[in-house]
N, CA, C, O and the ligand as a Tripos MOL2 file, in Angstrom:
@<TRIPOS>MOLECULE
protein
  313   311    79     0     0
PROTEIN
NO_CHARGES

@<TRIPOS>ATOM
      1 N         -56.6310  110.0710   38.8810 N.3       1 MET1
      2 CA        -57.3810  108.8010   38.7500 C.3       1 MET1
      3 C         -57.0780  107.9560   39.9310 C.2       1 MET1
      4 O         -56.0950  108.1410   40.6500 O.2       1 MET1
      5 N         -58.0890  106.8830   40.1300 N.am      2 ALA2
      6 CA        -57.9390  106.0680   41.2890 C.3       2 ALA2
      7 C         -56.9630  105.1460   41.2340 C.2       2 ALA2
      8 O         -56.5920  104.7090   40.1450 O.2       2 ALA2
      9 N         -56.4420  104.7480   42.3570 N.am      3 GLN3
     10 CA        -55.4920  103.7250   42.3560 C.3       3 GLN3
     11 C         -56.0720  102.3920   42.7590 C.2       3 GLN3
     12 O         -56.9370  102.4080   43.6340 O.2       3 GLN3
     13 N         -55.7050  101.2380   42.2320 N.am      4 ILE4
     14 CA        -56.1890  100.0570   42.5130 C.3       4 ILE4
     15 C         -55.0110   99.0790   42.9800 C.2       4 ILE4
     16 O         -53.8750   99.3740   42.6090 O.2       4 ILE4
     17 N         -55.1900   97.9730   43.7400 N.am      5 THR5
     18 CA        -54.2890   96.9420   43.8900 C.3       5 THR5
     19 C         -54.6250   95.8200   43.0020 C.2       5 THR5
     20 O         -55.7100   95.2560   43.1450 O.2       5 THR5
     21 N         -53.8220   95.4580   42.1280 N.am      6 CYS6
     22 CA        -54.1990   94.4480   41.2400 C.3       6 CYS6
     23 C         -54.3320   93.0430   41.7530 C.2       6 CYS6
     24 O         -53.4640   92.5570   42.4790 O.2       6 CYS6
     25 N         -55.3980   92.3870   41.3890 N.am      7 ALA7
     26 CA        -55.6640   91.1540   41.9350 C.3       7 ALA7
     27 C         -54.8760   90.0380   41.4360 C.2       7 ALA7
     28 O         -54.9170   88.9530   42.0170 O.2       7 ALA7
     29 N         -54.1700   90.2230   40.4120 N.am      8 ARG8
     30 CA        -53.2400   89.1880   39.7260 C.3       8 ARG8
     31 C         -51.8910   89.4370   40.3330 C.2       8 ARG8
     32 O         -51.3220   88.5610   40.9850 O.2       8 ARG8
     33 N         -51.3530   90.6740   40.1150 N.am      9 CYS9
     34 CA        -49.8330   90.7730   40.2970 C.3       9 CYS9
     35 C         -49.6000   91.5370   41.7270 C.2       9 CYS9
     36 O         -48.4830   91.5050   42.2420 O.2       9 CYS9
     37 N         -50.6250   92.1840   42.3150 N.am     10 GLY10
     38 CA        -50.3780   92.5850   43.5730 C.3      10 GLY10
     39 C         -49.9390   94.0060   43.6270 C.2      10 GLY10
     40 O         -49.9160   94.5930   44.7080 O.2      10 GLY10
     41 N         -49.5740   94.6150   42.4680 N.am     11 ARG11
     42 CA        -49.1540   95.9410   42.4320 C.3      11 ARG11
     43 C         -50.2710   96.8960   42.7040 C.2      11 ARG11
     44 O         -51.4420   96.6730   42.3940 O.2      11 ARG11
     45 N         -49.8220   98.0180   43.3260 N.am     12 THR12
     46 CA        -50.8390   99.2610   43.3130 C.3      12 THR12
     47 C         -50.4250  100.2280   42.3270 C.2      12 THR12
     48 O         -49.3610  100.8480   42.3290 O.2      12 THR12
     49 N         -51.4060  100.3070   41.4420 N.am     13 VAL13
     50 CA        -51.2080  101.2660   40.2150 C.3      13 VAL13
     51 C         -52.4120  101.9130   39.9530 C.2      13 VAL13
     52 O         -53.4770  101.6080   40.4880 O.2      13 VAL13
     53 N         -52.2340  102.9400   39.0090 N.am     14 GLU14
     54 CA        -53.4330  103.7070   38.5270 C.3      14 GLU14
     55 C         -54.3060  102.6330   37.7370 C.2      14 GLU14
     56 O         -53.9290  101.7110   37.0140 O.2      14 GLU14
     57 N         -55.6460  103.0550   38.1140 N.am     15 GLN15
     58 CA        -56.7480  102.2380   37.3360 C.3      15 GLN15
     59 C         -56.6630  102.5270   35.8550 C.2      15 GLN15
     60 O         -56.2500  103.6190   35.4620 O.2      15 GLN15
     61 N         -57.0690  101.5080   34.9700 N.am     16 MET16
     62 CA        -57.1350  101.7810   33.6850 C.3      16 MET16
     63 C         -58.3230  102.7620   33.4900 C.2      16 MET16
     64 O         -59.3090  102.8210   34.2260 O.2      16 MET16
     65 N         -58.0920  103.5050   32.4170 N.am     17 GLN17
     66 CA        -59.0780  104.6260   32.1170 C.3      17 GLN17
     67 C         -60.4750  104.3360   31.9880 C.2      17 GLN17
     68 O         -61.3750  105.0210   32.4730 O.2      17 GLN17
     69 N         -60.6120  103.3250   31.3350 N.am     18 ASP18
     70 CA        -62.1160  102.8410   31.1200 C.3      18 ASP18
     71 C         -62.2170  101.3690   31.4400 C.2      18 ASP18
     72 O         -61.1840  100.7000   31.4250 O.2      18 ASP18
     73 N         -63.4460  100.7770   31.7460 N.am     19 PRO19
     74 CA        -63.6360   99.3350   31.6880 C.3      19 PRO19
     75 C         -63.2280   98.7610   30.4310 C.2      19 PRO19
     76 O         -63.6830   99.3210   29.4330 O.2      19 PRO19
     77 N         -62.4180   97.6990   30.2410 N.am     20 PRO20
     78 CA        -61.9410   97.1770   28.9170 C.3      20 PRO20
     79 C         -63.1190   96.3080   28.2310 C.2      20 PRO20
     80 O         -62.9900   95.8240   27.1060 O.2      20 PRO20
     81 N         -64.1400   96.1760   28.9260 N.am     21 MET21
     82 CA        -65.2760   95.3190   28.5160 C.3      21 MET21
     83 C         -66.4470   95.7490   29.1760 C.2      21 MET21
     84 O         -66.4480   96.4230   30.2070 O.2      21 MET21
     85 N         -67.5790   95.2960   28.4860 N.am     22 ARG22
     86 CA        -68.9090   95.7060   29.1010 C.3      22 ARG22
     87 C         -69.2930   94.8030   30.3880 C.2      22 ARG22
     88 O         -68.6010   93.8550   30.7600 O.2      22 ARG22
     89 N         -70.3260   95.1660   30.9340 N.am     23 GLY23
     90 CA        -70.9980   94.1380   32.0590 C.3      23 GLY23
     91 C         -70.1300   93.9780   33.3610 C.2      23 GLY23
     92 O         -69.0990   94.6340   33.5100 O.2      23 GLY23
     93 N         -70.5070   93.2390   34.1330 N.am     24 LYS24
     94 CA        -70.1060   92.9160   35.5670 C.3      24 LYS24
     95 C         -68.5290   92.6470   35.4850 C.2      24 LYS24
     96 O         -67.7250   93.0870   36.3080 O.2      24 LYS24
     97 N         -68.2080   91.8750   34.3950 N.am     25 TYR25
     98 CA        -66.7910   91.4010   34.3120 C.3      25 TYR25
     99 C         -65.7800   92.6660   33.9000 C.2      25 TYR25
    100 O         -64.6420   92.8070   34.3470 O.2      25 TYR25
    101 N         -66.3980   93.4940   33.0150 N.am     26 GLY26
    102 CA        -65.7440   94.7710   32.6580 C.3      26 GLY26
    103 C         -65.4440   95.6150   33.9730 C.2      26 GLY26
    104 O         -64.3470   96.1380   34.1700 O.2      26 GLY26
    105 N         -66.4580   95.6950   34.8070 N.am     27 GLU27
    106 CA        -66.3600   96.5080   36.0480 C.3      27 GLU27
    107 C         -65.3910   95.8650   36.9470 C.2      27 GLU27
    108 O         -64.5520   96.5810   37.4930 O.2      27 GLU27
    109 N         -65.4080   94.5500   37.1740 N.am     28 ALA28
    110 CA        -64.4650   93.9380   37.8990 C.3      28 ALA28
    111 C         -63.1960   94.0460   37.4860 C.2      28 ALA28
    112 O         -62.3330   94.3400   38.3130 O.2      28 ALA28
    113 N         -62.8910   93.8450   36.2500 N.am     29 VAL29
    114 CA        -61.5600   94.0200   35.5510 C.3      29 VAL29
    115 C         -61.0500   95.5380   35.8830 C.2      29 VAL29
    116 O         -59.9430   95.8190   36.3420 O.2      29 VAL29
    117 N         -62.0370   96.4020   35.5710 N.am     30 HIS30
    118 CA        -61.5120   97.7870   35.8380 C.3      30 HIS30
    119 C         -61.2250   98.1780   37.2280 C.2      30 HIS30
    120 O         -60.3760   99.0510   37.4070 O.2      30 HIS30
    121 N         -61.7960   97.6690   38.1890 N.am     31 THR31
    122 CA        -61.5580   97.8540   39.7470 C.3      31 THR31
    123 C         -60.5290   97.0060   40.2650 C.2      31 THR31
    124 O         -60.0020   97.3310   41.3290 O.2      31 THR31
    125 N         -60.1500   95.9250   39.6480 N.am     32 GLN32
    126 CA        -59.2800   94.9780   40.2570 C.3      32 GLN32
    127 C         -58.0520   94.5290   39.4010 C.2      32 GLN32
    128 O         -57.3020   93.6640   39.8560 O.2      32 GLN32
    129 N         -57.8620   94.9920   38.3880 N.am     33 VAL33
    130 CA        -56.7040   94.4300   37.4480 C.3      33 VAL33
    131 C         -56.0210   95.5420   36.7760 C.2      33 VAL33
    132 O         -56.6730   96.4330   36.2320 O.2      33 VAL33
    133 N         -54.7120   95.5330   36.7880 N.am     34 CYS34
    134 CA        -53.8590   96.5350   36.1010 C.3      34 CYS34
    135 C         -53.7850   96.3490   34.5940 C.2      34 CYS34
    136 O         -54.1630   95.3150   34.0420 O.2      34 CYS34
    137 N         -53.3070   97.3430   33.9890 N.am     35 ALA35
    138 CA        -53.2620   97.4330   32.4550 C.3      35 ALA35
    139 C         -52.3180   96.1410   31.9470 C.2      35 ALA35
    140 O         -52.6380   95.3490   31.0610 O.2      35 ALA35
    141 N         -51.1800   96.1250   32.6610 N.am     36 ASP36
    142 CA        -50.3650   95.0420   32.1360 C.3      36 ASP36
    143 C         -50.8640   93.7340   32.1750 C.2      36 ASP36
    144 O         -50.6960   92.9600   31.2330 O.2      36 ASP36
    145 N         -51.6040   93.3630   33.4330 N.am     37 CYS37
    146 CA        -52.1950   92.0760   33.5400 C.3      37 CYS37
    147 C         -53.2880   91.8970   32.5860 C.2      37 CYS37
    148 O         -53.5240   90.7760   32.1350 O.2      37 CYS37
    149 N         -53.9800   92.9340   32.2430 N.am     38 TRP38
    150 CA        -55.1830   92.9320   31.2600 C.3      38 TRP38
    151 C         -54.5590   92.5800   29.8870 C.2      38 TRP38
    152 O         -55.0740   91.7240   29.1690 O.2      38 TRP38
    153 N         -53.4080   93.2750   29.5240 N.am     39 SER39
    154 CA        -52.9270   92.7920   28.2010 C.3      39 SER39
    155 C         -52.3440   91.4970   28.1160 C.2      39 SER39
    156 O         -52.3120   90.8480   27.0700 O.2      39 SER39
    157 N         -51.8260   91.0700   29.3350 N.am     40 GLU40
    158 CA        -51.4260   89.5560   29.3930 C.3      40 GLU40
    159 C         -52.5750   88.6560   28.9690 C.2      40 GLU40
    160 O         -52.5040   87.7930   28.0940 O.2      40 GLU40
    161 N         -53.6070   88.9550   29.6740 N.am     41 TRP41
    162 CA        -54.8310   88.1340   29.4830 C.3      41 TRP41
    163 C         -55.2890   88.1620   28.0450 C.2      41 TRP41
    164 O         -55.7000   87.1240   27.5260 O.2      41 TRP41
    165 N         -55.2370   89.3720   27.3340 N.am     42 LYS42
    166 CA        -55.6020   89.4690   25.8950 C.3      42 LYS42
    167 C         -54.8670   88.5960   25.1320 C.2      42 LYS42
    168 O         -55.3980   87.9180   24.2530 O.2      42 LYS42
    169 N         -53.5760   88.5420   25.4090 N.am     43 GLY43
    170 CA        -52.7170   87.4920   24.7410 C.3      43 GLY43
    171 C         -53.1020   86.0450   24.8890 C.2      43 GLY43
    172 O         -53.1950   85.2720   23.9360 O.2      43 GLY43
    173 N         -53.3280   85.7180   26.1850 N.am     44 GLN44
    174 CA        -53.7410   84.4940   26.6660 C.3      44 GLN44
    175 C         -55.0130   84.0820   26.0320 C.2      44 GLN44
    176 O         -55.1580   82.9420   25.5900 O.2      44 GLN44
    177 N         -56.0070   85.0510   25.9750 N.am     45 GLN45
    178 CA        -57.3230   84.7490   25.4410 C.3      45 GLN45
    179 C         -57.1310   84.2160   23.9700 C.2      45 GLN45
    180 O         -57.7360   83.2090   23.6010 O.2      45 GLN45
    181 N         -56.3370   84.8580   23.1960 N.am     46 VAL46
    182 CA        -56.3320   84.4340   21.8930 C.3      46 VAL46
    183 C         -55.7750   82.9520   21.7100 C.2      46 VAL46
    184 O         -56.1410   82.2540   20.7640 O.2      46 VAL46
    185 N         -54.8450   82.5020   22.6950 N.am     47 MET47
    186 CA        -54.3890   81.0980   22.6030 C.3      47 MET47
    187 C         -55.5920   80.1860   23.0460 C.2      47 MET47
    188 O         -55.9180   79.1560   22.4570 O.2      47 MET47
    189 N         -56.2050   80.6970   24.1570 N.am     48 ILE48
    190 CA        -57.2840   79.7320   24.6260 C.3      48 ILE48
    191 C         -58.4440   79.6670   23.5740 C.2      48 ILE48
    192 O         -59.0240   78.5910   23.4260 O.2      48 ILE48
    193 N         -58.7820   80.6690   22.8980 N.am     49 ILE49
    194 CA        -59.7970   80.6000   21.8430 C.3      49 ILE49
    195 C         -59.4740   79.6890   20.8180 C.2      49 ILE49
    196 O         -60.3270   78.9170   20.3790 O.2      49 ILE49
    197 N         -58.2210   79.7140   20.3650 N.am     50 ASN50
    198 CA        -57.7200   78.8770   19.3730 C.3      50 ASN50
    199 C         -57.6910   77.3520   19.8950 C.2      50 ASN50
    200 O         -58.1460   76.4170   19.2360 O.2      50 ASN50
    201 N         -57.1170   77.2290   21.1180 N.am     51 HIS51
    202 CA        -56.8430   75.9610   21.5490 C.3      51 HIS51
    203 C         -58.1690   75.2150   21.8970 C.2      51 HIS51
    204 O         -58.1970   74.0020   21.6930 O.2      51 HIS51
    205 N         -59.2610   75.8350   22.4000 N.am     52 TYR52
    206 CA        -60.4840   75.1560   22.7270 C.3      52 TYR52
    207 C         -61.4050   75.3350   21.5140 C.2      52 TYR52
    208 O         -62.4490   74.6840   21.5320 O.2      52 TYR52
    209 N         -61.1540   76.1520   20.4340 N.am     53 GLY53
    210 CA        -62.0630   76.2680   19.4220 C.3      53 GLY53
    211 C         -63.1780   77.0080   19.8060 C.2      53 GLY53
    212 O         -64.2860   76.7140   19.3570 O.2      53 GLY53
    213 N         -63.0020   78.0510   20.6820 N.am     54 LEU54
    214 CA        -64.2610   78.7580   21.2590 C.3      54 LEU54
    215 C         -64.8220   79.8280   20.3330 C.2      54 LEU54
    216 O         -64.0330   80.4960   19.6650 O.2      54 LEU54
    217 N         -65.9650   80.0080   20.2610 N.am     55 LEU55
    218 CA        -66.6340   81.0750   19.5730 C.3      55 LEU55
    219 C         -67.1540   82.1100   20.4700 C.2      55 LEU55
    220 O         -68.1880   81.8920   21.1020 O.2      55 LEU55
    221 N         -66.5640   83.1430   20.5720 N.am     56 PRO56
    222 CA        -66.9550   84.3580   21.6930 C.3      56 PRO56
    223 C         -68.3770   84.7500   21.3780 C.2      56 PRO56
    224 O         -69.1160   85.1440   22.2800 O.2      56 PRO56
    225 N         -68.8210   84.6460   20.0090 N.am     57 ALA57
    226 CA        -70.2260   85.0470   19.8400 C.3      57 ALA57
    227 C         -71.2250   84.2160   20.4340 C.2      57 ALA57
    228 O         -72.3570   84.6450   20.6550 O.2      57 ALA57
    229 N         -70.8590   83.0190   20.7110 N.am     58 ASN58
    230 CA        -71.6870   81.9640   21.3530 C.3      58 ASN58
    231 C         -71.8190   81.9920   22.8590 C.2      58 ASN58
    232 O         -70.8410   81.7040   23.5500 O.2      58 ASN58
    233 N         -72.9610   82.3190   23.3990 N.am     59 PRO59
    234 CA        -73.0350   82.6480   24.7550 C.3      59 PRO59
    235 C         -72.3520   81.6360   25.7230 C.2      59 PRO59
    236 O         -71.7270   82.0210   26.7120 O.2      59 PRO59
    237 N         -72.4970   80.3470   25.3990 N.am     60 ALA60
    238 CA        -71.8240   79.3550   26.3110 C.3      60 ALA60
    239 C         -70.3070   79.3770   26.1620 C.2      60 ALA60
    240 O         -69.6170   79.2460   27.1730 O.2      60 ALA60
    241 N         -69.8020   79.5180   25.0900 N.am     61 ASP61
    242 CA        -68.4210   79.7240   24.9090 C.3      61 ASP61
    243 C         -67.8900   80.9820   25.5380 C.2      61 ASP61
    244 O         -66.7930   81.0120   26.0950 O.2      61 ASP61
    245 N         -68.6820   82.0100   25.4390 N.am     62 ARG62
    246 CA        -68.3410   83.2960   26.0550 C.3      62 ARG62
    247 C         -68.3040   83.1800   27.5820 C.2      62 ARG62
    248 O         -67.4380   83.7430   28.2510 O.2      62 ARG62
    249 N         -69.2310   82.4660   28.0790 N.am     63 GLU63
    250 CA        -69.2330   82.1160   29.5850 C.3      63 GLU63
    251 C         -68.0450   81.3660   29.9420 C.2      63 GLU63
    252 O         -67.4370   81.6780   30.9660 O.2      63 GLU63
    253 N         -67.6290   80.3670   29.1770 N.am     64 GLN64
    254 CA        -66.5470   79.6230   29.6420 C.3      64 GLN64
    255 C         -65.2640   80.4840   29.5450 C.2      64 GLN64
    256 O         -64.3620   80.3190   30.3660 O.2      64 GLN64
    257 N         -65.1720   81.3780   28.5780 N.am     65 LEU65
    258 CA        -64.0810   82.2660   28.4610 C.3      65 LEU65
    259 C         -64.0070   83.2440   29.5950 C.2      65 LEU65
    260 O         -62.9200   83.6080   30.0450 O.2      65 LEU65
    261 N         -65.2360   83.7040   30.0940 N.am     66 TYR66
    262 CA        -65.1290   84.5650   31.2030 C.3      66 TYR66
    263 C         -64.7410   83.7610   32.5410 C.2      66 TYR66
    264 O         -64.0530   84.3280   33.3900 O.2      66 TYR66
    265 N         -65.1260   82.6080   32.7070 N.am     67 LEU67
    266 CA        -64.6180   81.8570   33.8820 C.3      67 LEU67
    267 C         -63.0660   81.6240   33.8600 C.2      67 LEU67
    268 O         -62.3630   81.6490   34.8700 O.2      67 LEU67
    269 N         -62.6130   81.3930   32.5660 N.am     68 LEU68
    270 CA        -61.0670   81.2360   32.5590 C.3      68 LEU68
    271 C         -60.3580   82.5360   32.7790 C.2      68 LEU68
    272 O         -59.2340   82.5750   33.2790 O.2      68 LEU68
    273 N         -61.0110   83.5820   32.4090 N.am     69 MET69
    274 CA        -60.5880   84.8850   32.5980 C.3      69 MET69
    275 C         -60.5030   85.2310   34.1660 C.2      69 MET69
    276 O         -59.5310   85.7520   34.7130 O.2      69 MET69
    277 N         -61.5920   84.8790   34.7280 N.am     70 LYS70
    278 CA        -61.7820   85.2310   36.2060 C.3      70 LYS70
    279 C         -60.7330   84.4800   37.0160 C.2      70 LYS70
    280 O         -60.2120   84.9900   38.0080 O.2      70 LYS70
    281 N         -60.4080   83.1550   36.5380 N.am     71 GLU71
    282 CA        -59.2910   82.4480   37.2010 C.3      71 GLU71
    283 C         -58.0660   83.0130   36.8710 C.2      71 GLU71
    284 O         -57.3160   83.2550   37.8160 O.2      71 GLU71
    285 N         -57.6710   83.2930   35.6890 N.am     72 PHE72
    286 CA        -56.4180   83.8840   35.1940 C.3      72 PHE72
    287 C         -56.0530   85.1330   35.9640 C.2      72 PHE72
    288 O         -54.9100   85.3040   36.3860 O.2      72 PHE72
    289 N         -57.0820   86.0500   36.1530 N.am     73 LEU73
    290 CA        -56.8820   87.3770   36.6580 C.3      73 LEU73
    291 C         -57.1810   87.3830   38.1590 C.2      73 LEU73
    292 O         -56.9740   88.4090   38.8070 O.2      73 LEU73
    293 N         -57.6340   86.3360   38.7030 N.am     74 ASN74
    294 CA        -58.0030   86.1400   40.1180 C.3      74 ASN74
    295 C         -59.1190   87.2390   40.5650 C.2      74 ASN74
    296 O         -59.0160   87.9390   41.5720 O.2      74 ASN74
    297 N         -60.0670   87.2660   39.7610 N.am     75 LEU75
    298 CA        -61.0760   88.2630   39.8340 C.3      75 LEU75
    299 C         -62.0370   87.8870   40.9380 C.2      75 LEU75
    300 O         -62.2010   86.6930   41.1890 O.2      75 LEU75
    301 N         -62.7320   88.8830   41.6660 N.am     76 GLN76
    302 CA        -63.7750   88.5120   42.5270 C.3      76 GLN76
    303 C         -65.0170   89.2100   41.6690 C.2      76 GLN76
    304 O         -65.0430   90.4180   41.4360 O.2      76 GLN76
    305 N         -65.9370   88.3740   41.2780 N.am     77 VAL77
    306 CA        -67.0960   88.8250   40.5140 C.3      77 VAL77
    307 C         -68.2470   88.4330   41.3170 C.2      77 VAL77
    308 O         -68.3790   87.2670   41.6890 O.2      77 VAL77
    309 N         -69.0660   89.3220   41.5970 N.am     78 ALA78
    310 CA        -70.3130   89.1110   42.4180 C.3      78 ALA78
    311 C         -71.4690   88.2180   41.5020 C.2      78 ALA78
    312 O         -72.5620   87.9380   41.9930 O.2      78 ALA78
    313 ZN        -51.4050   93.4080   37.5220 Zn       79 ZN79
@<TRIPOS>BOND
     1     1     2 1
     2     2     3 1
     3     3     4 2
     4     3     5 am
     5     5     6 1
     6     6     7 1
     7     7     8 2
     8     7     9 am
     9     9    10 1
    10    10    11 1
    11    11    12 2
    12    11    13 am
    13    13    14 1
    14    14    15 1
    15    15    16 2
    16    15    17 am
    17    17    18 1
    18    18    19 1
    19    19    20 2
    20    19    21 am
    21    21    22 1
    22    22    23 1
    23    23    24 2
    24    23    25 am
    25    25    26 1
    26    26    27 1
    27    27    28 2
    28    27    29 am
    29    29    30 1
    30    30    31 1
    31    31    32 2
    32    31    33 am
    33    33    34 1
    34    34    35 1
    35    35    36 2
    36    35    37 am
    37    37    38 1
    38    38    39 1
    39    39    40 2
    40    39    41 am
    41    41    42 1
    42    42    43 1
    43    43    44 2
    44    43    45 am
    45    45    46 1
    46    46    47 1
    47    47    48 2
    48    47    49 am
    49    49    50 1
    50    50    51 1
    51    51    52 2
    52    51    53 am
    53    53    54 1
    54    54    55 1
    55    55    56 2
    56    55    57 am
    57    57    58 1
    58    58    59 1
    59    59    60 2
    60    59    61 am
    61    61    62 1
    62    62    63 1
    63    63    64 2
    64    63    65 am
    65    65    66 1
    66    66    67 1
    67    67    68 2
    68    67    69 am
    69    69    70 1
    70    70    71 1
    71    71    72 2
    72    71    73 am
    73    73    74 1
    74    74    75 1
    75    75    76 2
    76    75    77 am
    77    77    78 1
    78    78    79 1
    79    79    80 2
    80    79    81 am
    81    81    82 1
    82    82    83 1
    83    83    84 2
    84    83    85 am
    85    85    86 1
    86    86    87 1
    87    87    88 2
    88    87    89 am
    89    89    90 1
    90    90    91 1
    91    91    92 2
    92    91    93 am
    93    93    94 1
    94    94    95 1
    95    95    96 2
    96    95    97 am
    97    97    98 1
    98    98    99 1
    99    99   100 2
   100    99   101 am
   101   101   102 1
   102   102   103 1
   103   103   104 2
   104   103   105 am
   105   105   106 1
   106   106   107 1
   107   107   108 2
   108   107   109 am
   109   109   110 1
   110   110   111 1
   111   111   112 2
   112   111   113 am
   113   113   114 1
   114   114   115 1
   115   115   116 2
   116   115   117 am
   117   117   118 1
   118   118   119 1
   119   119   120 2
   120   119   121 am
   121   121   122 1
   122   122   123 1
   123   123   124 2
   124   123   125 am
   125   125   126 1
   126   126   127 1
   127   127   128 2
   128   127   129 am
   129   129   130 1
   130   130   131 1
   131   131   132 2
   132   131   133 am
   133   133   134 1
   134   134   135 1
   135   135   136 2
   136   135   137 am
   137   137   138 1
   138   138   139 1
   139   139   140 2
   140   139   141 am
   141   141   142 1
   142   142   143 1
   143   143   144 2
   144   143   145 am
   145   145   146 1
   146   146   147 1
   147   147   148 2
   148   147   149 am
   149   149   150 1
   150   150   151 1
   151   151   152 2
   152   151   153 am
   153   153   154 1
   154   154   155 1
   155   155   156 2
   156   155   157 am
   157   157   158 1
   158   158   159 1
   159   159   160 2
   160   159   161 am
   161   161   162 1
   162   162   163 1
   163   163   164 2
   164   163   165 am
   165   165   166 1
   166   166   167 1
   167   167   168 2
   168   167   169 am
   169   169   170 1
   170   170   171 1
   171   171   172 2
   172   171   173 am
   173   173   174 1
   174   174   175 1
   175   175   176 2
   176   175   177 am
   177   177   178 1
   178   178   179 1
   179   179   180 2
   180   179   181 am
   181   181   182 1
   182   182   183 1
   183   183   184 2
   184   183   185 am
   185   185   186 1
   186   186   187 1
   187   187   188 2
   188   187   189 am
   189   189   190 1
   190   190   191 1
   191   191   192 2
   192   191   193 am
   193   193   194 1
   194   194   195 1
   195   195   196 2
   196   195   197 am
   197   197   198 1
   198   198   199 1
   199   199   200 2
   200   199   201 am
   201   201   202 1
   202   202   203 1
   203   203   204 2
   204   203   205 am
   205   205   206 1
   206   206   207 1
   207   207   208 2
   208   207   209 am
   209   209   210 1
   210   210   211 1
   211   211   212 2
   212   211   213 am
   213   213   214 1
   214   214   215 1
   215   215   216 2
   216   215   217 am
   217   217   218 1
   218   218   219 1
   219   219   220 2
   220   219   221 am
   221   221   222 1
   222   222   223 1
   223   223   224 2
   224   223   225 am
   225   225   226 1
   226   226   227 1
   227   227   228 2
   228   227   229 am
   229   229   230 1
   230   230   231 1
   231   231   232 2
   232   231   233 am
   233   233   234 1
   234   234   235 1
   235   235   236 2
   236   235   237 am
   237   237   238 1
   238   238   239 1
   239   239   240 2
   240   239   241 am
   241   241   242 1
   242   242   243 1
   243   243   244 2
   244   243   245 am
   245   245   246 1
   246   246   247 1
   247   247   248 2
   248   247   249 am
   249   249   250 1
   250   250   251 1
   251   251   252 2
   252   251   253 am
   253   253   254 1
   254   254   255 1
   255   255   256 2
   256   255   257 am
   257   257   258 1
   258   258   259 1
   259   259   260 2
   260   259   261 am
   261   261   262 1
   262   262   263 1
   263   263   264 2
   264   263   265 am
   265   265   266 1
   266   266   267 1
   267   267   268 2
   268   267   269 am
   269   269   270 1
   270   270   271 1
   271   271   272 2
   272   271   273 am
   273   273   274 1
   274   274   275 1
   275   275   276 2
   276   275   277 am
   277   277   278 1
   278   278   279 1
   279   279   280 2
   280   279   281 am
   281   281   282 1
   282   282   283 1
   283   283   284 2
   284   283   285 am
   285   285   286 1
   286   286   287 1
   287   287   288 2
   288   287   289 am
   289   289   290 1
   290   290   291 1
   291   291   292 2
   292   291   293 am
   293   293   294 1
   294   294   295 1
   295   295   296 2
   296   295   297 am
   297   297   298 1
   298   298   299 1
   299   299   300 2
   300   299   301 am
   301   301   302 1
   302   302   303 1
   303   303   304 2
   304   303   305 am
   305   305   306 1
   306   306   307 1
   307   307   308 2
   308   307   309 am
   309   309   310 1
   310   310   311 1
   311   311   312 2
@<TRIPOS>SUBSTRUCTURE
     1 MET1         2 RESIDUE 1 A MET
     2 ALA2         6 RESIDUE 1 A ALA
     3 GLN3        10 RESIDUE 1 A GLN
     4 ILE4        14 RESIDUE 1 A ILE
     5 THR5        18 RESIDUE 1 A THR
     6 CYS6        22 RESIDUE 1 A CYS
     7 ALA7        26 RESIDUE 1 A ALA
     8 ARG8        30 RESIDUE 1 A ARG
     9 CYS9        34 RESIDUE 1 A CYS
    10 GLY10       38 RESIDUE 1 A GLY
    11 ARG11       42 RESIDUE 1 A ARG
    12 THR12       46 RESIDUE 1 A THR
    13 VAL13       50 RESIDUE 1 A VAL
    14 GLU14       54 RESIDUE 1 A GLU
    15 GLN15       58 RESIDUE 1 A GLN
    16 MET16       62 RESIDUE 1 A MET
    17 GLN17       66 RESIDUE 1 A GLN
    18 ASP18       70 RESIDUE 1 A ASP
    19 PRO19       74 RESIDUE 1 A PRO
    20 PRO20       78 RESIDUE 1 A PRO
    21 MET21       82 RESIDUE 1 A MET
    22 ARG22       86 RESIDUE 1 A ARG
    23 GLY23       90 RESIDUE 1 A GLY
    24 LYS24       94 RESIDUE 1 A LYS
    25 TYR25       98 RESIDUE 1 A TYR
    26 GLY26      102 RESIDUE 1 A GLY
    27 GLU27      106 RESIDUE 1 A GLU
    28 ALA28      110 RESIDUE 1 A ALA
    29 VAL29      114 RESIDUE 1 A VAL
    30 HIS30      118 RESIDUE 1 A HIS
    31 THR31      122 RESIDUE 1 A THR
    32 GLN32      126 RESIDUE 1 A GLN
    33 VAL33      130 RESIDUE 1 A VAL
    34 CYS34      134 RESIDUE 1 A CYS
    35 ALA35      138 RESIDUE 1 A ALA
    36 ASP36      142 RESIDUE 1 A ASP
    37 CYS37      146 RESIDUE 1 A CYS
    38 TRP38      150 RESIDUE 1 A TRP
    39 SER39      154 RESIDUE 1 A SER
    40 GLU40      158 RESIDUE 1 A GLU
    41 TRP41      162 RESIDUE 1 A TRP
    42 LYS42      166 RESIDUE 1 A LYS
    43 GLY43      170 RESIDUE 1 A GLY
    44 GLN44      174 RESIDUE 1 A GLN
    45 GLN45      178 RESIDUE 1 A GLN
    46 VAL46      182 RESIDUE 1 A VAL
    47 MET47      186 RESIDUE 1 A MET
    48 ILE48      190 RESIDUE 1 A ILE
    49 ILE49      194 RESIDUE 1 A ILE
    50 ASN50      198 RESIDUE 1 A ASN
    51 HIS51      202 RESIDUE 1 A HIS
    52 TYR52      206 RESIDUE 1 A TYR
    53 GLY53      210 RESIDUE 1 A GLY
    54 LEU54      214 RESIDUE 1 A LEU
    55 LEU55      218 RESIDUE 1 A LEU
    56 PRO56      222 RESIDUE 1 A PRO
    57 ALA57      226 RESIDUE 1 A ALA
    58 ASN58      230 RESIDUE 1 A ASN
    59 PRO59      234 RESIDUE 1 A PRO
    60 ALA60      238 RESIDUE 1 A ALA
    61 ASP61      242 RESIDUE 1 A ASP
    62 ARG62      246 RESIDUE 1 A ARG
    63 GLU63      250 RESIDUE 1 A GLU
    64 GLN64      254 RESIDUE 1 A GLN
    65 LEU65      258 RESIDUE 1 A LEU
    66 TYR66      262 RESIDUE 1 A TYR
    67 LEU67      266 RESIDUE 1 A LEU
    68 LEU68      270 RESIDUE 1 A LEU
    69 MET69      274 RESIDUE 1 A MET
    70 LYS70      278 RESIDUE 1 A LYS
    71 GLU71      282 RESIDUE 1 A GLU
    72 PHE72      286 RESIDUE 1 A PHE
    73 LEU73      290 RESIDUE 1 A LEU
    74 ASN74      294 RESIDUE 1 A ASN
    75 LEU75      298 RESIDUE 1 A LEU
    76 GLN76      302 RESIDUE 1 A GLN
    77 VAL77      306 RESIDUE 1 A VAL
    78 ALA78      310 RESIDUE 1 A ALA
    79 ZN79       313 GROUP 0 **** ****
C-alpha cells in the first residue's frame, strides 16, 4: 500500500485502504490524511453537527461541514 504524509499530524503512514467518503473530498482525505486523524475528525464531526444543528442531507450544511473538515484536517482540495 502507498505511504502518505498526513496533512494534519505530519506522520508518514500507510494510506487508508479506501477513500472514506465519495467525491473530491474523499479523494483528498484518502491521499492526505491518516486513519487516526480521520477517526478524530469523525468524533469532531458529531459534535459540530450537534453544536451547529447541521443537517448533512442539506447541501448548504454539507458544504459548511466540508469546509470545517478541510480546516480541521489541513486538506488541500482543488
Ligand atoms: Zn494524521
